[in-house]
MARGUKE-737896 format. One record per residue: x, y, z of N, C-alpha, C in turn; residue in one letter. Coordinates in nm, 3 decimals. Each point is the difference from the previous one (the first is absolute). Layout:
+---------+---------+---------+---------+---------+---------+---------+---------+---------+------+
!    n.c1 !    n.c2 !    n.c3 !   ca.c1 !   ca.c2 !   ca.c3 !    c.c1 !    c.c2 !    c.c3 ! code !
+---------+---------+---------+---------+---------+---------+---------+---------+---------+------+
!       X !       Y !       Z !       X !       Y !       Z !       X !       Y !       Z !    A !
...
+---------+---------+---------+---------+---------+---------+---------+---------+---------+------+
END
This chain:
+---------+---------+---------+---------+---------+---------+---------+---------+---------+------+
!    n.c1 !    n.c2 !    n.c3 !   ca.c1 !   ca.c2 !   ca.c3 !    c.c1 !    c.c2 !    c.c3 ! code !
+---------+---------+---------+---------+---------+---------+---------+---------+---------+------+
! -15.953 !  -8.492 !   2.707 !  -0.081 !   0.105 !   0.055 !   0.000 !  -0.005 !   0.153 !    M !
!  -0.025 !  -0.118 !   0.055 !  -0.003 !  -0.015 !   0.145 !   0.138 !   0.027 !   0.061 !    L !
!   0.106 !  -0.042 !  -0.072 !   0.136 !   0.024 !   0.047 !   0.028 !   0.150 !   0.007 !    F !
!  -0.046 !   0.075 !  -0.099 !   0.020 !   0.144 !  -0.002 !  -0.072 !   0.066 !   0.117 !    T !
!  -0.121 !  -0.043 !   0.027 !  -0.076 !   0.054 !   0.113 !   0.073 !  -0.030 !   0.131 !    V !
!   0.054 !  -0.121 !   0.013 !   0.072 !  -0.037 !   0.122 !   0.124 !   0.088 !   0.018 !    A !
!   0.072 !   0.027 !  -0.108 !   0.120 !   0.085 !   0.008 !  -0.039 !   0.142 !   0.040 !    I !
!  -0.105 !   0.054 !  -0.061 !  -0.045 !   0.136 !   0.034 !  -0.041 !   0.007 !   0.146 !    V !
!  -0.075 !  -0.099 !   0.048 !  -0.040 !  -0.002 !   0.140 !   0.120 !  -0.009 !   0.094 !    L !
!   0.099 !  -0.078 !  -0.039 !   0.121 !  -0.012 !   0.082 !   0.072 !   0.134 !   0.012 !    L !
!   0.014 !   0.069 !  -0.112 !   0.067 !   0.130 !   0.001 !  -0.079 !   0.101 !   0.083 !    V !
!  -0.132 !   0.003 !  -0.018 !  -0.083 !   0.093 !   0.078 !   0.003 !  -0.035 !   0.149 !    L !
!   0.007 !  -0.129 !   0.030 !   0.006 !  -0.042 !   0.139 !   0.130 !   0.048 !   0.065 !    W !
!   0.111 !  -0.017 !  -0.070 !   0.128 !   0.047 !   0.053 !   0.002 !   0.152 !   0.013 !    L !
!  -0.057 !   0.070 !  -0.097 !  -0.009 !   0.145 !   0.007 !  -0.087 !   0.041 !   0.119 !    L !
!  -0.106 !  -0.074 !   0.023 !  -0.088 !   0.030 !   0.112 !   0.069 !  -0.013 !   0.134 !    G !
!   0.088 !  -0.098 !   0.014 !   0.073 !  -0.013 !   0.126 !   0.090 !   0.120 !   0.026 !    F !
!   0.053 !   0.057 !  -0.107 !   0.094 !   0.111 !   0.014 !  -0.073 !   0.134 !   0.014 !    I !
!  -0.098 !   0.024 !  -0.088 !  -0.060 !   0.133 !  -0.007 !  -0.136 !   0.010 !   0.070 !    A !
!  -0.086 !  -0.097 !  -0.019 !  -0.137 !   0.011 !   0.048 !  -0.039 !  -0.125 !   0.077 !    F !
!   0.020 !  -0.004 !   0.130 !  -0.028 !  -0.121 !   0.077 !  -0.146 !  -0.047 !  -0.007 !    P !
!  -0.095 !   0.092 !  -0.007 !  -0.141 !  -0.040 !  -0.004 !  -0.033 !  -0.068 !  -0.132 !    V !
!   0.047 !   0.057 !  -0.110 !  -0.023 !  -0.058 !  -0.132 !   0.077 !  -0.130 !  -0.014 !    I !
!   0.113 !  -0.011 !   0.066 !   0.080 !  -0.123 !  -0.005 !  -0.076 !  -0.120 !   0.052 !    G !
!  -0.082 !   0.020 !   0.102 !  -0.082 !  -0.109 !   0.053 !  -0.103 !  -0.047 !  -0.102 !    G !
!  -0.062 !   0.094 !  -0.070 !  -0.098 !  -0.034 !  -0.103 !   0.066 !  -0.074 !  -0.115 !    F !
!   0.116 !   0.047 !  -0.043 !   0.072 !  -0.066 !  -0.108 !   0.045 !  -0.139 !   0.045 !    I !
!   0.034 !  -0.016 !   0.127 !   0.039 !  -0.130 !   0.052 !  -0.115 !  -0.100 !  -0.014 !    H !
!  -0.120 !   0.044 !   0.031 !  -0.117 !  -0.088 !  -0.014 !  -0.020 !  -0.039 !  -0.146 !    I !
!   0.014 !   0.095 !  -0.091 !  -0.014 !  -0.030 !  -0.144 !   0.108 !  -0.095 !  -0.047 !    L !
!   0.121 !   0.015 !   0.052 !   0.110 !  -0.089 !  -0.038 !  -0.028 !  -0.143 !   0.048 !    L !
!  -0.051 !  -0.014 !   0.120 !  -0.034 !  -0.133 !   0.052 !  -0.109 !  -0.064 !  -0.086 !    V !
!  -0.099 !   0.078 !  -0.041 !  -0.106 !  -0.051 !  -0.087 !   0.058 !  -0.045 !  -0.133 !    I !
!   0.093 !   0.077 !  -0.057 !   0.062 !  -0.037 !  -0.127 !   0.077 !  -0.131 !   0.013 !    A !
!   0.071 !  -0.019 !   0.110 !   0.075 !  -0.124 !   0.021 !  -0.095 !  -0.118 !   0.013 !    V !
!  -0.112 !   0.019 !   0.070 !  -0.098 !  -0.107 !   0.014 !  -0.058 !  -0.038 !  -0.136 !    I !
!  -0.028 !   0.098 !  -0.084 !  -0.054 !  -0.027 !  -0.134 !   0.100 !  -0.081 !  -0.082 !    V !
!   0.127 !   0.037 !   0.006 !   0.103 !  -0.074 !  -0.074 !   0.008 !  -0.143 !   0.051 !    V !
!  -0.004 !  -0.021 !   0.132 !   0.007 !  -0.134 !   0.055 !  -0.121 !  -0.084 !  -0.041 !    L !
!  -0.118 !   0.058 !  -0.002 !  -0.120 !  -0.072 !  -0.041 !   0.011 !  -0.042 !  -0.146 !    V !
!   0.052 !   0.089 !  -0.085 !   0.016 !  -0.034 !  -0.142 !   0.101 !  -0.112 !  -0.018 !    R !
!   0.108 !   0.001 !   0.078 !   0.100 !  -0.107 !  -0.010 !  -0.058 !  -0.132 !   0.048 !    V !
!  -0.074 !   0.003 !   0.108 !  -0.060 !  -0.122 !   0.053 !  -0.100 !  -0.058 !  -0.099 !    I !
!  -0.074 !   0.085 !  -0.068 !  -0.098 !  -0.045 !  -0.097 !   0.063 !  -0.047 !  -0.131 !    N !
!   0.129 !   0.018 !  -0.015 !   0.072 !  -0.049 !  -0.118 !   0.006 !   0.098 !  -0.116 !    G !
!  -0.038 !   0.125 !   0.023 !   0.008 !   0.100 !  -0.105 !   0.134 !   0.070 !   0.007 !    K !
!   0.037 !   0.066 !  -0.109 !   0.124 !   0.076 !   0.001 !  -0.012 !   0.115 !   0.100 !    R !
!   0.101 !   0.024 !   0.083 !  -0.011 !   0.104 !   0.102 !   0.011 !   0.141 !  -0.056 !    P !
!   0.049 !   0.013 !  -0.122 !   0.016 !   0.135 !  -0.056 !  -0.088 !   0.015 !  -0.120 !    V !
+---------+---------+---------+---------+---------+---------+---------+---------+---------+------+
END
């Protein structure tokens, strides 16, 4: 589930850079949050996906 969300955010982030620069910044923040969540889960010893 988390992997799917990360992929969707990545695609929207790339689309934002091309089509909508303002929305791209917002998606970038969400992508960074998703990466931090994955790292915290890995550090805590849980499955990242």
